[in-house]
N, C-alpha and C positions, 0 to 999 in steps of 0.2 A: 051562553050562560055569560054574563057581565062579572068579572072581578074588578074589585076596588081596593086600594090600599087603605088601611084602616087602624092597624094596632103599631103602637111605639110603646114598648113596654119598660117603662123604668122598675127595677125591681130591688127590694131589700134583701139581701140574700146574706149568707154566712160568711161571706167576705167582704161585705160592704155593697153599695149601690153598682147594678148592673143594667145595660140596656141593650134591648134587642132593636134590631131596625124595623121598618114597618114590613107587614105581611099581609098580602092580598087574601082576602075573604070574600065569599060571594054574598050579595045581599039576599033577602028574603028566604033565608034558610035557618034550618036549626040542626041540632045534634053535630056541630063544628066542634072540635077538639082543640084544646091546647095542653101541651104537656111540658110542665115546667119542672127542671130536674134541680132538686137541692143536694149539695156535697158538703159534707162534714168535713172542713180541712182541719178542724181542730184536734187535741189530744184524747178528748173524754166524749163518751157517748151523750148523744143529745136525745133527751127524753120528750116526749109529748109535741113533736114538731108537727106545725099547722101550717097550709098555705092559704091565705086569703085574699079575696078580691078586695082592696080597700076602695078603690074608686074605677069607674067605668062610665064609657057614653051611656047616655040614657036609653040608645038604640042596639045595645047588647044586652041579652038577658042570659043570666047564667042560672041553669039550673039548680046548681050547688054552689054558692058561693065561697064555702070553705071546705078544704079537705085536710084529714088528719092522715099525716105520713107516719107518725109513731116514732119510734126510736132508731137514730141513725149512729152507728157505731163510726169510730174515726176512721178516716179515708174512705168511706162508704157514701152512696148515692141513695137517694129516693126519686121517686117521680109522683107529682102532683098533677092529677089528669083533670081538667075543668071542661064541662060540656057546654056550649052557649048557642045562642039564636042570635040572627042577624036580622032586624026589622026591614021591610021593603022599602023604606022611605030614607034609609042610609047610602044609596046610591051616591056615590062621589065624595064620602066623607071619611076624614080620618080623624082619629081619636086616641087617645092615651091610655092604657090600662096600666093601674097600679094594684100590684100584687106586693102582700107583706108575708114575711116568714117569721113564725111566730112559736115562742115557747109555750109551755103548759100554763105560764101565767099573763099571757098575752103580750109579751114583751117583745119586740123586733131582734131577732137575731142578726 
């Protein structure tokens, strides 16, 4: 099985932009998992928190592009899990995945 680098993930998080380095993912696969941890570094509970895929290469297919992680008390974390597939023609490609952490009004936290 051939692995190719493809994901560079700029993120809007509770503490500002964050970037993860490239991660290899096999082409022509499904049921790949991306786990993104959201940390509430504030002093109040965050309600109605969602993580959404804002932009992704067309050769990535997310089964559900948005995950509701609910309330996050101060100092705690929650995980958003995304399941995705990679098309067979993605061999050797690299791309950027843009995730957004949103509140219940849809504003980026």
